[in-house]
N, C-alpha and C positions, 0 to 999 in steps of 0.2 A: 538545502536544495540548491542546485546550480542550473543554469540555463540549459546546459547540455542535455539535461534529463528531459526537457521538452522535445528536443530533437530525438531522443531515444524513443519516446512514444510515437512521434511522427514516423520514425524509421520502421518501427514495428508495424504500424498501420499501412504504410506504403508497401512494405514487403509482402504483407498479406494480400493486398490488392493486386500487386504486380504478379503474384503467383496465379491468381485467378485470371488475370488478363492473358498471361502466357498460355494457360490452358485453353482459353477461348480462342486465341490466335491459332494454336495448333489444330483445334477442331474445325475452324473455318477453312483453313488452308487444306486440311485433309478432305473436307467435303468438296472443295473446288477441284482438287486434283482427281477426286473420284467421280466427278460429274462428266457424263459423256458430252462430247462436242457434236454438233454445234449447240451453243447455249440456248438458242432460240427455242429448241424443242424440250429442254430440260430445266430451264432456269427457275420455274415455279417450285420444283422440288428442292432445288438448292436454297431458295429463299425461305422455304419452310424450315429447313434444317438450321439455317443461320438464325431464324427467329427463335427456335427452341434453345439454341446455344446462348442467345442474348437473355432469354428468360432465366436460364440457369445462372448466368453471370450476374444479373441483377440481384437475384436472391442471395447469391454467395457474397457479393459486395456489401449488401445491407446487413447481413449477418456478421461478417467480419468487422465491419466498421462499428456496428452496434456494440460489440464486445470491447473494442478499443476505446470507444467513447465512455463506457462505464468506468474503465480503468483510469482514463484521463480525468474524469470528474472526481474520482476518489483521490487521485494524485493532487489535483488543485486544492481540494478540501484540506488534505494533509499539509500542503505547502504553507498555507496561512498559519496553521498550528505550529509547524516546525520552526517557522521564522520567529515565533514568540516563545518557544521553549526556553526555559531558564530565566524568563522575565518574572516580575512579581505578579503577573496576571493569573487569575484563577481560571484555568481552561477546562475544568472538570465537566461543566454542563454545556459544552458546545453543541451546536446543531450540526448534524452530519449532512452528507450530500442529499439534495432534494431529488426524490425519485421523479418528480414532475420535470425537473431540469433535464435529466437523462432522457426521459421519454420524449420531450419536445425536441431535443437535439437529434435523437435517433430518427424522428419523423421528418425533421428538416433535411437531414442527410439522405434519407430514403428518397425524398423529392429531388434532391440534387442528382442522385444516382439515376433516377428515372429519366431526368432530362438528358444526361450523358448517353444512356443506353438508347433512348429514343432517337437522339441525333445520330448515333452510330448506326442504328437500324436504317435510318433514312439514307445515309451516305452509302452504306453497303448495298442497299436495294438499288440505288441509282447506278452504282458501278456495275452491278450484275445485269441490270436491264440494258445499260449501254453496251455491255459486252455482247448481250444477245442480239441487240439491234445492229451493232456494227460488225458482227461476225468475228469478234476478237477470240484469241486462243486462251487456254488456261494460263499460260505464261504471261500473256498481256494483262489479264485480270489481276493476277498476283502482284505484278509490278505496280499496277495502279493503286492497290490498297496497301502494299508494303509486305515485305517478307518477314520483318522483325518488328518489335515494338519501338525500335529506334529509327527505322527507315521512314522517310517522308511518306505520309499516306494516312489512311484511316486509323490503323493501329497506333501509330505514334500520337495522333491527336487524342485518341481515346485514353492512352496511357498518361499523357501529360495532364489531362483534365481530371482523370480519376485520382492520380497521385496528389494533385493540388487539393482536391477535396479531402483526401485522407489526412494530409499534413495540416491543412488549415483548420479543419473542423475538430481534430483532436486538440490542437492548441486553443481553439476558441472555447471549447467546453472546459478545458483545464483552467483557463483564465477566468471564465464565468463562475465556476465553482469556487475558485479562490476569492473572487470579488464578493460572492454571496456570503462566504464565511467571514470575510473582513467586515462587511456591513453589520452582520449579526454581532460580532465582537465589539465593533465601534459603538453599537447601541448600548453596550454595558460599560465600556471604557472610553469616555470622551477624550478626545485628543489623539486618537489613533490616526496615523498618517500612512501614505503610500507613495511609491515611486515607480516610475517606468524603467524597466531594466532591459537594455538592448542586448542582442545576441552576441555582439563582438566582445562583450565582457566574459563570455563563456570560454572555458579552456577548450582548445582545439578548433576554434573558429578559423576557417580557411581564408586565404586571400580572396577567393571568389566570393565567399559570403560577405566579406567586408566591402568588396567593390559593388555588390548588389544591394547593400544596405540602403534604406531610405534615409536621406540626410535629416529629414525632420524628426525621425525616430531617434537617430543618434543624438541630435541636439536636445531632444526632450529628455532622454535618459541622463545626459550630462547635467541638465538643469535641475531635475528632480533628485539627483543623487546628492546635491548640496542643499536643496530646499524641497523636501518632500511636501506633498499637499495633503489636506484632510481627506479622509476616505470618501466622504460624501461629495467632494468636488470632482469636476471632470478635468481631464488632461486637455491641453490645447495643442493641436498638431499644426496650427497655422492655417491660413486661408479660411478661417471660420469653421474649421472642422474640430470637433471635440469628441472625447471618448471617455467612458468610465474606466476602461482598461484595454489593453491590447486585444484585438479581435472582437471588440464590442460589436454586437450585431448591427448597431446603428452606423458603423463605419462603412464607407464605400469600399468596393472590392480592391481598389487601388491601394488602400491603406491596410488591408488585412490578408489578402491572398499570399500564401507562402511566407508570411511574417513569422519571425522566430522570437519576438519579444515576449516578455511576461511582466506581471505586476508583482510587487513585493510590498508587504505590510510591515509597519514599524510600530513598536509599542510606544505608548504615550509617555514612557519614562525610561531612563537608562536601563539597559538589560543587565541583570545581575543574577546571582544564584537565588534559588528559592529561599524564603525565610525558614531557616532551620538551624539547629545547633551544630556545633563543631564536633568531629569525631574525637573520642577520648579513649583512655585505656590502652591496650596493646594493639599494634598494627596487625591487620589481617594477613598480609603477605607472607610473613615468616611461618605461618601455620600451613602453608600450601607449597608443595614441591611440584611445580608445573613441568610436565614432560611433553606437553602438547606443542607441536611445531606448526609452522606455516600459517595459513589464513585462519584455521581454527584456533591455533595458539594465540594469535593476535586478538581474536574475539574473547577468548578465555581471560587473557591478561587485562583486556579492556574492562571486562565485567568485574574483575577483582579490584581494579582501580576505582570503579564506580562504588563498590561496597566500602572501600577504605575512605571514600570521600563523605560517606554518610555516618559511619560509626566505627568504633574500635571493638575490642572484645576483652575477655579475660585471658588467663593463661592456657590457650589451646596448644595441644601438641601437633607436630607436623604430620600430615598425610599426603600422599601423592595425588596429583590430578593427571589422569591418563586419557589418551585418545582411545576410541573404540570404533569398530566397523559395524556395530549393531544397527539393524534397521527397524527393530521392533520397539525401541525406546530412544528418547533423546538423551537422557542422562541417567546415571545410577550412582547412588551413595550406598556403600557397603560397610557393614560393621559386623563384628564377631561378638556374640553374647554367650556367656557361660556363667555357671554358679559362682566361680571365683573371680573372674575378670571379664570385663566387657570393653571393647576398644574399637574405634573407627578404623576401617581398613583403607579405603580409597574413594575417590570420586572419579567416575568415568563419563566422558563426554563423547557422544556419537558424531562421527564425521558426516553422517547422513541426516542429522537433525536440522530443522528449519530455523530454530531460535537459539543459536549458541550462547548469546549473551544472557538471555533469560534463563536458559538451562543451567549455566554455570551458577548464577545467583540462586536458582531453585535448589540445586544440589548442595551448595554451601549452606543454604538455609536448613537443610536436613542435618548437616554436620553441626551447625550452631545449636540446633534443637537437641541433638544427641549429647554434645560435649560442652557446650558453652555455658551451661548453668550449673555444672558440677562443682565449681569452686564456691558456690553460695549454698548448695544443698547437697550434702554427701549422698543422700538417697537417690539423687538424680544421676549419679555416675553410672553410665551404662543404660540409661533410660531416657526416652524422649520426654522433654519437658511438656510438650503439647499434650501428651497422653496423661501425665501425672503432675499437673500444676499444684495439686494439693501438697506435694513434697517441698514446695518452695517456702522460704521464710515468709512470715505473715506480711511483711512490708512489700513483698513482691507478688504474693498470691492474689491480692485484689487487682493488681495491674494485669496479671496474666488472665484473670477472669474477665477483665474489661475487654481485653483483646478477643477472647472467646465469645463474649456477648456480642461484640461488634460484628464478628464474623457470622454468628448465628442469625443476627437480625438483618444481614445484608440480603438484598434481592437475589443476588446470584446464588448464594448457598440455599436460600429458601426454595428456589426453583429446583435445584438438584435434589433436595430432601423431598419435595413434593413428588418428583419423578420416581425417586427410590421407593417411596411408600405407596405410589399409585399403581395403576394397572400395568400388566406386563407387555401390553401392546397398545398403540394409539393409532387413530386414523386421522390423517390430515387431508383436507379437501384441497385439491389442486384445480387448475384451469381445465384440465382434460380428464378429470376423474378423481376418485379418492385413492389415497395411498396408505397402506397398512405397514407400520414399522414396529419391530420388536424393541423393547426397552432393555438395555444391558444393565441388569440390576447389580451384577458383580462389579462392573466398572463404576457404577454410582456409589457402591459401598466404599470403594477405594477413593473416589473423588471427594467423598464427604468425611473420610477418616481424619482425625485431628492432626496427625503428622503431615499428611498430604496438603491439607488446607493451610497449615502453617507455612510450608515451603512455597506454595503458590502465592500466598499473600506476601511472604517475605520478598520474593522476586519482584513482585509488582511494587512493593514499598521501595526497594532499592532503585528501580527504574524511575519512579516519580520523584523521590527525594534527591537523587543524584542528577536528574535531568540529562542522563546519558542518551544521546540522540539515537544510537543504534538500539539500545534497549527499549526506548519509547516506540521506535518504528516496529520492532518485533511485537511489542505489546499491542499496538494498533492492528497489526496484521492478524494476530491470533484472535483478537476480538471481532474483527471484521469477518473472518471466516466463520466464527461461531454464529454471528448474526444472520448470515446467509444460509446456514445449514437447515435442512428440513427438520431434523431433531437435534437440538442444541444441548450438548453436555458442557455448558459454559464453564471454562476453567479459570477465567479471569473476570475481574469486576470492571464495570463502567466507572469513570472517574468520580462521579458524585456518590455512587454506592460505596466506593472504597475509602472516601475521606475519613469516616470514623475509625476504620481499621488502621489507616496510616497514623492517626493521632494516638491510637492505643499503642502502636509500636514505639512511637516517640516517647511516650510516658514510661513504658517498660524499660527501654534501652537507656533512658536518662537515669532512671533509678538504679540500673545495673552499673552505671558509671561508664557506659560505652559512648554516650553523647554528653557533651558539656553544655 
């Protein structure tokens, strides 16, 4: 993660707020222009309309900022984990974002928004009443409150305060979530340290941003870059002011409003690759003729490099990897099967897919399942090993069965099997009533099929063992989406649930001679 990403979240939040403010400005000005003069006879109706617009503005800002706060909390939680990827730490059973944190932050921001809209209501009410008492014209009133969000007046003050709330509070909850995750990890791994990271270290920092930087924040970042402090200690900002992290709620506004700093966590030991074997056998690359270009091609090749960093293979023949414009699937492995000859045809990766790295590993997993074991068992030529592990030599059969057992015993697959064998519809109780959902039994049969489970688990195995950052992010995104779904057809495993499956892959591939 880089500091610029904190600005990205702040930019999204302020853009959402500014759009609402612009709509409010247009509504207020339209009502003023449409009000008959003199104002003394009609100002009460004008104030009622402005009050309705402010009520709508308040609701819109609370809703928009609430959505961004949830994203910022998830980003802060992921930051701490991303900073430790590739270390020797076991990150499988980490604690996710606290719902209570998000809820408390949303309530606090709602109070801030209420304060801003109440102050705006008071200022607009005062200007309208003065216009009525003083006999001012429509033009005079508009000039007093401002024509745009940038003109000196009520709208400009409203915009500045609302945008400061958006940017400051998204950064605050991101750093708070990061700190909570760091504390949880430090409880398991003594010696965890942290440092204050200042915004000027981010790519693209402007001259204005550097000039507006707080000198004590710059000095603190420089000091802790060389000497990180324990996670449970507080940073000293000078003048007796301390903070657990940037935007700590205990900090005065002068140290947090519009601050762009972040906290970073450092493993208690030098960062290195996960403890695993070295790839052996033949390299993966020559078995794939990649014709995918551009951004998608980069993702495909990155995934292939991740596979090669984990294991080699036997004598696979070359097949093409091609792009596709399909929107109904992310990836597709094709093979041709006949009585006399069976052969893999190609791998297709959709440009519309959300997870190109995982998809490439998933489809290569199908190819490996189809052709990778044929050199050790003639009966598997043209057949998926996951479907027919009984055709493997005895020395491999037990290891393949161990993988299948680990999968069957996993919580994720048991949940899918329970849904497949359960009722065809389920009722879920919601806050505003009960919701009835059909269960897609055909999809569940596909999701629990041996070859599909092999490919999904293989892709997750490569992500975890390679430590590839893009693959791990995609893995976290797909799992997060499944957790939040009303009916979850969970396709991937939580880290602790997957550990026995990864160990089974290690043992099988080591016996195959693909890992040394």
